[in-house]
C-alpha positions as CSV (number, residue, x, y, z in Angstrom):
1,M,57.8,-25.9,81.2
2,D,61.1,-26.4,84.2
3,V,59.3,-24.9,87.5
4,S,62.6,-25.2,89.3
5,K,62.6,-21.2,89.7
6,A,58.4,-21.1,89.9
7,I,58.4,-23.5,92.1
8,P,61.6,-23.8,94.4
9,K,60.7,-26.0,97.4
10,G,59.3,-28.6,94.1
11,Y,55.9,-30.2,94.4
12,H,54.3,-33.8,94.8
13,F,54.0,-35.3,91.7
14,M,50.5,-37.0,92.5
15,R,49.4,-34.4,95.5
16,F,49.6,-30.7,93.8
17,P,49.3,-28.2,94.9
18,T,51.4,-29.4,97.5
19,H,55.5,-29.6,98.3
20,D,55.4,-33.0,100.1
21,G,51.9,-34.9,99.5
22,F,49.9,-33.6,102.7
23,S,50.4,-30.2,103.6
24,Y,48.5,-27.4,101.2
25,D,50.9,-24.1,102.2
26,F,52.0,-24.2,98.7
27,E,54.4,-21.6,98.0
28,W,54.8,-20.4,94.2
29,K,56.1,-17.3,92.1
30,P,54.8,-15.9,89.1
31,R,56.0,-17.7,85.7
32,W,56.9,-13.8,84.3
33,S,59.1,-13.2,87.5
34,V,61.5,-16.1,86.6
35,R,61.7,-15.9,83.4
36,P,63.2,-16.8,81.1
37,N,61.4,-20.2,81.0
38,H,62.3,-23.0,79.3
39,Y,59.6,-25.7,77.8
40,Y,60.2,-28.7,76.5
41,I,57.6,-31.3,74.7
42,I,58.4,-34.9,75.5
43,D,57.7,-38.4,74.7
44,Y,59.6,-41.0,76.7
45,G,57.7,-44.1,76.7
46,L,57.4,-44.4,72.3
47,S,60.5,-44.0,72.4
48,H,63.3,-46.1,70.2
49,H,66.9,-47.0,70.4
50,C,68.5,-46.9,66.9
51,S,71.8,-48.6,66.3
52,S,72.4,-46.1,63.3
53,N,70.9,-42.8,62.1
54,T,69.5,-44.9,58.8
55,E,67.5,-47.3,61.0
56,K,63.8,-48.3,60.0
57,V,61.0,-48.8,62.3
58,T,57.4,-50.0,62.6
59,G,54.6,-48.9,64.4
60,I,51.1,-46.8,64.8
61,M,51.8,-46.2,68.5
62,G,52.1,-42.0,69.3
63,Q,50.3,-39.1,70.6
64,D,50.2,-38.0,66.8
65,I,48.0,-40.6,64.6
66,S,48.1,-38.3,61.7
67,V,51.8,-38.8,60.8
68,P,51.2,-40.7,57.2
69,E,54.6,-42.6,57.7
70,M,53.6,-44.8,60.9
71,S,53.1,-48.2,60.1
72,N,52.7,-51.4,61.4
73,N,53.9,-53.1,58.6
74,V,56.0,-50.9,56.2
75,P,59.8,-50.0,58.1
76,F,59.7,-45.9,58.5
77,D,62.5,-43.1,59.3
78,P,61.7,-42.4,62.9
79,F,63.4,-39.3,62.6
80,K,61.4,-37.7,60.2
81,S,57.9,-38.9,62.1
82,D,59.7,-37.5,65.5
83,V,59.8,-34.0,63.5
84,C,56.2,-34.2,62.1
85,Q,54.7,-34.8,65.5
86,L,57.0,-31.7,67.2
87,G,55.9,-29.6,63.9
88,N,52.0,-30.6,64.5
89,A,52.8,-29.6,68.7
90,I,54.0,-26.4,67.8
91,K,50.6,-25.7,65.4
92,R,48.9,-27.3,68.2
93,L,50.6,-24.7,70.8
94,M,50.4,-21.9,68.3
95,G,46.3,-22.1,68.8
96,V,46.6,-21.5,72.6
97,S,49.5,-19.2,73.2
98,R,51.2,-16.5,71.8
99,I,54.1,-17.6,70.7
100,H,53.4,-18.2,67.2
101,I,55.6,-15.4,65.7
102,Y,58.2,-17.3,66.2
103,F,57.3,-21.0,66.3
104,H,55.7,-20.5,63.0
105,S,58.3,-21.1,60.3
106,L,59.5,-24.0,62.8
107,S,56.4,-25.7,62.6
108,D,56.4,-25.1,58.5
109,M,59.6,-26.5,58.5
110,A,58.9,-29.6,60.3
111,F,57.1,-30.6,57.2
112,H,59.7,-29.7,54.8
113,R,61.3,-32.7,52.8
114,N,65.1,-31.4,53.0
115,T,65.9,-34.1,55.8
116,L,69.4,-32.4,55.8
117,A,68.0,-29.5,56.9
118,L,65.6,-30.5,59.5
119,R,68.9,-32.2,61.4
120,L,70.7,-29.1,60.9
121,L,67.5,-27.4,62.2
122,V,67.4,-29.9,65.0
123,I,71.3,-29.7,66.2
124,S,70.9,-25.7,66.5
125,L,68.0,-26.1,68.4
126,Q,70.1,-28.6,70.6
127,Q,73.1,-26.2,71.0
């Protein structure tokens, strides 16, 4: 979640809940009072730079080891594996949150075989 509106003074990355890492006079606002909130699912530590949209990669490193395409030996489309991992993350979030009504069809689409539909979905979400 982007906390810039909920914690306007910011927070110390190692010593939460402090603004500066020393004093514990932490000030924050409830999420509902600063809505709408923006939530992000990121994992930059495992990124690949692809020179084209048809490039294949190898590797089994990732937060979600259930992705069937991932392999150390057989090259796979990283876009499809990212969409699958995102769908699984949304399904896990649906189990602990009330966002299931909005995201149910989105997470199901992550397992759809039509790559063009998935690319259009991601493009529309980025706008």
